[in-house]
C-alpha positions in Angstrom: 0.0 0.0 0.0 1.4 3.4 -1.0 0.6 6.7 0.5 0.6 10.1 -1.1 2.9 12.8 0.2 -0.1 14.7 1.7 -1.2 11.6 3.6 2.3 11.0 4.9 2.5 14.6 6.0 -0.9 14.3 7.9 0.3 11.1 9.6 3.5 12.8 10.6 1.6 15.7 12.1 -0.7 13.4 14.0 2.2 11.5 15.4 3.9 14.7 16.3 0.8 15.9 18.1 0.5 12.6 20.0 4.1 12.9 21.1 3.6 16.5 22.3 0.4 15.5 24.2 2.3 12.7 25.9 5.2 15.0 26.8 2.7 17.5 28.2 1.0 14.9 30.3 4.4 13.8 31.7 5.4 17.4 32.4 2.1 18.5 33.9 1.5 15.3 35.9 3.6 16.3 38.9 2.0 19.8 38.9 -1.5 18.4 38.8 -0.6 15.9 41.6 0.7 18.8 43.7 -2.5 20.8 43.3 -4.8 17.9 44.0 -2.8 16.8 47.1 -2.9 20.3 48.5 -6.7 19.9 48.6 -6.7 16.6 50.4 -7.2 15.9 54.1 -4.1 14.5 55.8 -5.7 11.1 55.8 -6.3 11.2 52.0 -2.8 12.4 51.3 -1.4 8.9 51.8 -4.4 6.9 50.6 -3.6 3.6 48.8 -4.3 3.3 45.9 -3.8 7.0 45.4 -6.6 9.1 44.0 -6.1 12.0 41.5 -9.2 13.8 42.5 -9.7 14.5 46.3 -13.0 13.1 47.6 -13.5 16.0 50.0 -11.5 19.1 48.9 -10.0 20.8 51.9 -9.2 24.4 51.3 -8.3 25.0 54.9 -4.8 23.8 54.0 -4.2 27.1 52.3 -5.3 29.1 55.3 -3.1 26.9 57.4 -0.1 28.1 55.4 -0.7 31.7 56.5 -1.2 30.6 60.1 2.0 28.6 60.4 4.5 30.8 58.6 4.8 34.6 57.8 4.3 33.8 54.1 3.5 37.5 53.4 7.0 38.5 54.6 8.7 35.7 52.6 6.7 36.7 49.5 7.8 40.3 49.9 11.5 39.3 50.3 11.3 37.1 47.2 9.7 39.9 45.1 12.4 42.4 46.1 15.3 39.9 45.6 14.1 38.5 42.4 13.1 41.8 41.0 16.5 43.4 41.7 18.3 40.3 40.2 16.1 40.4 37.1 16.8 44.2 36.6 20.5 43.8 37.3 21.0 40.8 35.0 18.9 42.4 32.2 21.2 45.5 32.3 24.6 43.7 32.6 23.8 40.8 30.2 22.3 43.1 27.6 25.3 45.4 27.7 27.9 42.6 27.7 26.0 40.7 24.9 26.0 43.8 22.8 29.7 44.3 23.4 30.6 40.8 22.4 28.4 40.9 19.3 28.9 44.4 17.9 32.2 45.8 19.2 35.4 44.4 17.7 38.1 44.5 20.4 41.3 42.4 20.8 40.8 39.0 22.3 37.0 39.1 22.0 36.6 35.5 21.0 39.0 34.2 23.7 37.4 36.3 26.4 33.9 35.2 25.4 35.1 31.5 25.4 36.5 31.8 28.9 33.3 33.6 29.9 31.2 30.7 28.6 33.4 28.2 30.3 32.3 29.5 33.7 28.9 27.9 32.9 30.5 24.5 33.4 31.6 25.3 37.0 28.9 24.2 39.5 27.8 26.8 42.1 28.7 24.4 44.9 32.4 24.6 44.0 32.6 28.4 44.3 30.1 29.0 47.1 32.8 29.3 49.8 34.8 32.1 48.2 31.5 33.9 47.3 30.4 33.6 50.9 33.7 35.0 52.1 33.4 38.0 49.7 29.8 38.6 50.9 31.0 38.7 54.5 33.8 41.0 53.5 31.3 43.4 52.0 29.2 43.3 55.2 26.2 41.7 53.5 25.9 38.6 55.6 22.4 37.5 56.4 21.0 40.2 54.1 18.8 39.8 51.0 21.3 42.0 49.2 23.8 39.2 49.4 21.6 37.2 47.0 21.4 40.2 44.6 25.0 41.2 44.5 26.3 37.7 43.9 23.9 37.2 40.9 24.3 40.4 38.9 26.2 38.7 36.1 25.4 35.7 34.0 27.3 33.8 31.3 24.1 32.3 30.0 22.4 35.6 29.8 25.3 37.2 28.0 25.3 34.3 25.5 21.6 34.6 24.9 21.8 38.4 24.3 24.9 38.0 22.1 23.2 35.5 19.8 20.3 37.9 19.4 22.4 40.9 18.7 24.5 39.0 16.2 21.6 38.6 13.8 20.9 42.3 13.8 22.2 44.4 10.9 25.5 46.1 11.8 24.8 48.8 9.2 22.4 50.5 11.6 25.1 50.9 14.1 27.6 52.1 11.5 25.2 54.7 10.3 24.6 55.9 13.8 28.3 56.2 14.5 28.8 58.2 11.2 26.3 60.6 12.6 28.4 61.0 15.7 26.8 58.5 18.1 29.0 56.5 20.4 28.6 52.8 21.2 26.4 53.5 24.2 24.0 55.8 22.4 23.9 53.4 19.5 23.0 50.5 21.8 20.5 52.5 23.8 18.7 54.2 20.9 18.8 51.5 18.3 19.7 47.9 19.3 18.1 47.9 22.8 14.8 48.8 21.3 15.0 46.0 18.8 16.0 43.4 21.4 12.7 43.4 23.3 11.8 39.7 22.8 15.3 38.6 23.9 15.2 40.9 26.9 11.8 39.5 27.8 13.1 36.0 27.5 16.0 36.7 29.7 13.8 38.3 32.3 11.3 35.4 32.3 14.1 32.8 32.7 15.8 34.8 35.5 12.5 35.3 37.3 11.6 31.6 37.2 15.1 30.5 38.2 15.7 32.9 41.1 12.1 32.9 42.3 12.5 29.2 43.1 16.1 29.3 44.2 16.8 27.5 47.5 20.6 26.8 47.7 22.0 30.3 48.0 19.4 31.6 50.4 20.1 28.5 52.6 23.8 29.4 52.7 23.6 33.2 53.0 20.5 33.8 55.2 20.1 33.0 58.9 17.3 35.3 60.2 13.8 34.2 59.4 12.7 37.8 58.6 15.1 37.7 55.7 14.1 34.4 54.3 12.8 34.1 50.7 9.7 32.1 49.9 11.4 28.8 49.0 13.5 28.8 52.1 10.6 29.9 54.3 8.3 27.1 53.1 10.6 24.6 54.9 9.0 25.7 58.1 5.7 24.0 57.0 7.4 20.6 57.4 7.3 20.9 61.1 9.7 19.4 63.6 11.4 16.4 62.1 9.1 16.5 59.1 5.9 15.8 61.1 3.9 18.5 59.4 1.0 17.8 57.0 2.1 17.1 53.5 -1.1 18.7 52.2 -0.3 22.0 53.9 3.3 21.8 52.5 2.0 21.4 49.0 -0.5 24.2 49.5 2.4 26.4 50.2 4.2 25.1 47.1 1.2 25.9 44.9 1.1 29.5 46.3 4.8 29.8 45.6 4.7 28.7 42.0 1.6 30.8 41.0 3.6 34.0 40.1 5.9 32.0 37.7 2.9 30.4 36.0 1.0 33.6 35.7 4.1 35.4 34.3 4.8 32.7 31.7 1.1 32.7 30.6 1.1 36.5 29.9 4.6 36.7 28.5 4.9 33.4 26.6 4.6 35.2 23.2 7.8 37.2 23.9 9.5 34.1 25.4 8.9 32.0 22.3 9.9 34.8 20.0 13.2 35.4 21.9 14.1 31.7 22.1 13.5 31.0 18.4 15.3 34.2 17.3 18.3 33.5 19.5 18.6 30.0 18.1 18.7 31.1 14.5 22.5 31.5 14.5 
């Protein structure tokens, strides 16, 4: 039996859709389980066999989160820390990406290669010297310690460089002929064209640092300075005796900002990713 080209194309699209649906189910399964478990009673949380839909939804788990920990304070700390990091990395990575893409200076390729090589160094291997520097700066047990130590990013620089490299250099050359310097050329021309890539970088940074746990665990000691991921540990109770349903209710509240941000900004995110991957 032979198939026409159109039939084979339709079969390929159907297979592709089925694969994507399966991948979506695998990706969304843990999230759905988290949401449904946050609505269970403690007795239902460990029922066997497990049930996807709670028989008696218990919304009191969410009010229990506010009763057991100062989640409002943790949320405020996370907003401040994450917001400052996103703004800082957007500025530094956009400027450095533009420099590596548009400015021809000696050793540019070598320096960029060394810069990218830092992505292969795990954070755990450099956390001690970073902590020493933070103490030397007098930022111990301060939310600013999380901001200062995350103002630069090799990945963000790489992302912005790839985006700038596909832009026409003739625009910058014309601006410089008219007397504009590199900074004015970047600010008035290229930065305005880099909106999708900047939005992508901001979304990735927000999602990553909003959920960050390791550095806050190392740098922060006072509860009033805790960010949301670190503060949620208090829901576990002494020796992990807290209700798993309450813990997951806190997790659901913590991931809502990232989900909402991605829903409203996914158009810019997809545009920035696809454009940055073209070269």
